[in-house]
N, C-alpha and C positions, 0 to 999 in steps of 0.2 A: 742536210747540216742544221741538227738541233744551235738549240739557244748555247745550252751548256759549249759544244763543242764549237762556238765561236767564242764562248766569254773564252776559254779557257787557250785559242788559240790566234789569241790578239797577242800582237807583238809588243812588249818594253823597249821605251829606245832611251839610250846610257852610255855618249861617249863615242857615238857609232856603234857599242853592241847592242846586240837582239837577244833579248829570253824568249822560245818559243818554244810554246809546249803541245803535240797533241795528242790528241787522244788516240791508245790501240784499241786494236780488234779487242774487242773485247775485256775490257779495261774498265773499272766502274767511274766512275766521275771524281769521288774520294782519292781516288789510286792515282790522276792524272791534276786532281789540286797540290795532293801532297808533293809530286814528282814536281809542277812549278814553284812554287815554295821553297825550292830545298835549290831548285837553281836560281831563284829571284836569290835568298840569302846569302849561293854563294858566290853570285854576281857584285851583291853591295849594293846592292839597288835601291833597296827598304831605306839601310843606313843614311848614305846619300841624301835619299827624300830626306829624311825623317833631320841629317844635317843643315838642310839649306833651306828650310821651312819657314825657318827671320833669317837675316840678314844678321852678321854678326860682323861688329867695325875688328878691324885691324885689334885695334887697343885688347880687344875684351881676346879676342882667339889667344896673345900673346899670353892674358895671364891665367887662361884656363889652362892653358900648357903649362905655364911654368910652375901651378899648382897643382897640375897632377905628376908635375916631375917630383912635388918636394914630396905628395903623396906616398909617390914609388919608393923615393927615396930615404922614407921612414920604415918603411916594412922592410 
């Protein structure tokens, strides 16, 4: 198993869900990486990581939520 294969077959855990990509026969590394990125974005893992990067107080969350609703209503 090459280094690239091990990298791509790593498993990312999120709420019990697993995203796993295995390199197929005669598949380039770029194609496998593209499939992995697509799976992660569909799963919402990256968005969840960005959201949890910093702690937000509940009051700040409510404020941002109401501002977003106001912006949506404006348009």
